[in-house]
C-alpha positions as CSV (number, residue, x, y, z in Angstrom):
1,M,195.2,-9.2,-24.3
2,E,193.0,-11.6,-22.4
3,E,189.5,-11.7,-22.2
4,K,188.7,-11.7,-17.8
5,W,185.7,-12.8,-17.2
6,F,183.2,-12.8,-13.8
7,N,180.8,-15.0,-12.0
8,V,177.2,-14.7,-12.7
9,G,175.8,-17.3,-10.7
10,K,176.7,-21.2,-10.9
11,I,174.4,-24.2,-12.4
12,V,173.8,-26.2,-9.3
13,N,170.9,-29.1,-10.9
14,T,168.7,-29.9,-13.6
15,H,164.9,-29.0,-13.1
16,G,162.1,-31.8,-15.0
17,I,163.1,-32.8,-17.3
18,R,162.5,-30.5,-20.4
19,G,166.3,-29.2,-20.5
20,E,166.2,-26.4,-18.0
21,V,169.0,-26.0,-15.3
22,R,168.8,-24.0,-12.2
23,V,171.4,-21.6,-11.6
24,V,172.0,-19.8,-8.0
25,S,173.1,-16.1,-9.2
26,V,175.5,-13.8,-7.8
27,T,174.6,-10.5,-10.0
28,D,171.5,-7.9,-9.5
29,F,171.0,-8.7,-13.2
30,A,169.5,-11.5,-13.2
31,D,166.8,-10.6,-15.6
32,E,169.2,-8.6,-17.8
33,R,172.0,-11.5,-18.2
34,Y,169.2,-14.4,-18.6
35,K,167.1,-12.6,-21.1
36,P,166.2,-14.8,-24.2
37,G,168.7,-15.0,-26.9
38,K,171.5,-13.8,-25.0
39,K,174.5,-15.8,-25.3
40,I,176.1,-17.2,-21.4
41,F,179.6,-18.6,-20.7
42,I,179.5,-22.0,-18.9
43,F,182.7,-23.0,-17.6
44,G,183.6,-26.6,-16.1
45,E,187.2,-27.8,-14.7
46,K,186.6,-30.7,-17.5
47,N,186.2,-27.9,-20.5
48,P,189.0,-25.4,-20.8
49,K,187.0,-23.1,-23.3
50,P,184.1,-21.7,-21.9
51,L,181.0,-23.3,-23.6
52,E,178.8,-20.4,-24.9
53,V,174.7,-21.0,-24.7
54,E,172.2,-19.3,-26.0
55,I,169.7,-18.5,-23.7
56,E,165.8,-19.4,-24.7
57,S,164.1,-19.3,-21.6
58,H,164.5,-17.8,-17.9
59,R,161.5,-17.4,-14.9
60,K,162.6,-17.2,-11.4
61,H,162.1,-20.5,-9.1
62,K,162.2,-20.1,-5.1
63,S,165.2,-18.8,-4.6
64,F,167.4,-19.7,-7.7
65,D,166.4,-18.8,-12.1
66,L,165.8,-21.9,-14.5
67,L,167.2,-21.3,-17.7
68,T,167.5,-23.2,-21.0
69,F,169.7,-23.6,-23.2
70,K,169.1,-23.2,-27.4
71,G,169.9,-26.6,-28.8
72,Y,169.3,-28.8,-25.1
73,P,165.5,-30.0,-25.8
74,N,166.5,-32.3,-22.9
75,I,168.3,-33.4,-19.2
76,N,170.6,-35.1,-20.9
77,D,172.1,-32.4,-22.5
78,V,172.5,-30.4,-19.5
79,E,172.6,-33.3,-16.9
80,P,176.5,-32.4,-17.8
81,L,176.8,-28.8,-16.5
82,K,175.8,-29.2,-13.4
83,G,178.6,-27.5,-11.1
84,M,178.9,-24.8,-13.1
85,A,180.1,-21.7,-13.6
86,I,178.0,-18.7,-15.6
87,R,179.8,-16.3,-16.3
88,I,180.0,-13.2,-18.8
89,P,183.2,-11.0,-20.1
90,E,184.3,-7.7,-18.7
91,S,182.7,-6.7,-21.8
92,E,179.8,-7.1,-21.0
93,L,179.5,-6.1,-17.4
94,S,176.6,-3.1,-17.4
95,E,177.2,1.1,-16.5
96,L,176.9,1.0,-12.7
97,D,175.0,4.5,-10.8
98,E,178.1,6.6,-8.8
99,N,178.5,5.0,-5.6
100,E,177.0,1.3,-6.5
101,F,179.4,-1.4,-6.9
102,Y,180.0,-4.8,-8.9
103,F,181.0,-8.2,-5.6
104,H,184.2,-8.5,-8.1
105,E,184.5,-5.5,-6.9
106,I,184.0,-5.1,-3.3
107,I,185.5,-8.7,-2.3
108,G,189.1,-8.4,-1.2
109,C,189.1,-4.7,-0.3
110,T,189.8,-4.3,3.2
111,V,187.7,-3.6,6.2
112,Y,188.8,-1.0,8.9
113,T,185.7,0.8,11.4
114,D,186.2,5.0,11.3
115,E,188.6,4.8,13.3
116,G,191.0,3.4,11.7
117,K,191.1,0.0,13.3
118,E,191.7,-3.1,11.0
119,I,188.5,-5.6,11.1
120,G,189.4,-8.3,7.7
121,T,189.0,-8.5,4.5
122,V,185.7,-8.8,2.3
123,R,185.6,-13.0,1.4
124,E,182.2,-12.9,0.1
125,I,178.7,-11.4,-0.3
126,L,175.4,-13.5,0.5
127,T,172.4,-11.7,-0.8
128,P,169.5,-13.0,1.7
129,G,166.6,-10.2,0.5
130,A,166.6,-6.5,2.3
131,N,170.0,-6.3,2.3
132,D,173.1,-7.7,1.2
133,V,175.8,-8.5,3.8
134,W,179.2,-9.2,3.8
135,V,181.1,-12.2,4.7
136,I,184.6,-10.5,6.5
137,K,187.4,-12.9,7.0
138,R,189.2,-12.1,10.5
139,P,193.1,-13.7,11.2
140,R,192.4,-16.8,13.7
141,R,189.2,-15.1,14.4
142,K,185.7,-15.9,13.1
143,D,183.4,-13.9,10.6
144,V,182.2,-10.8,11.1
145,L,178.6,-11.0,8.8
146,I,178.0,-6.7,7.9
147,P,175.0,-5.8,6.7
148,Y,175.5,-3.1,3.4
149,I,172.7,-0.4,5.0
150,Q,174.4,3.7,5.3
151,E,174.1,3.0,8.8
152,I,177.2,1.2,8.7
153,V,179.6,1.3,5.3
154,K,180.6,4.7,4.9
155,E,182.7,4.7,2.3
156,I,183.8,2.0,-1.0
157,N,187.2,2.8,-2.5
158,P,187.6,-0.1,-5.2
159,S,190.5,1.2,-6.6
160,E,192.3,0.7,-2.7
161,K,190.7,-2.0,-1.9
162,R,189.7,0.1,1.2
163,I,186.3,-0.2,2.7
164,I,185.6,2.1,6.1
165,I,182.1,1.2,8.5
166,T,181.0,2.1,11.2
167,P,179.8,-0.7,13.7
168,M,177.1,-1.2,15.5
169,E,177.3,-2.3,19.5
170,G,176.9,-5.6,18.9
171,L,178.4,-5.8,15.5
172,I,182.0,-7.5,15.4
173,E,182.7,-9.5,18.8
174,D,186.4,-9.3,20.2
175,E,187.4,-12.1,22.4
176,D,190.5,-10.9,23.0
């Protein structure tokens, strides 16, 4: 059976001259994922096989995770990795608590109001700070941003790809 892969980040740039890369992470478990000694896999358009690397160091800098890899001691070693995705195999996904979900379980779900009205599909998840924000793609309309908070998100059913929300006033503008 073919291994399923899940994005945990993207290498957006190098940082300094000592082989550090700047990563925009899409994981709530950055400290766990990027622990020194852990292996991650780098996918790029030009390399058909994932590149397996071992993390040497991890630190936070502004909104980025800065990583170095064993055997990649300087900027020339990591420069070709810019723009590539960092993924982990499905076998490394952590067990989540009840009412916790992975991004890949939420993205693609159809969002309905508690009155049964279809709003659209979750296109991406933003992590600006206090709570995640879901970007809902609507047919022939502007995307809607839904904060992932208890007052709004009432039910998540990833197996049926269905989410029920109670929209707050003014949250969803109708351009009818």
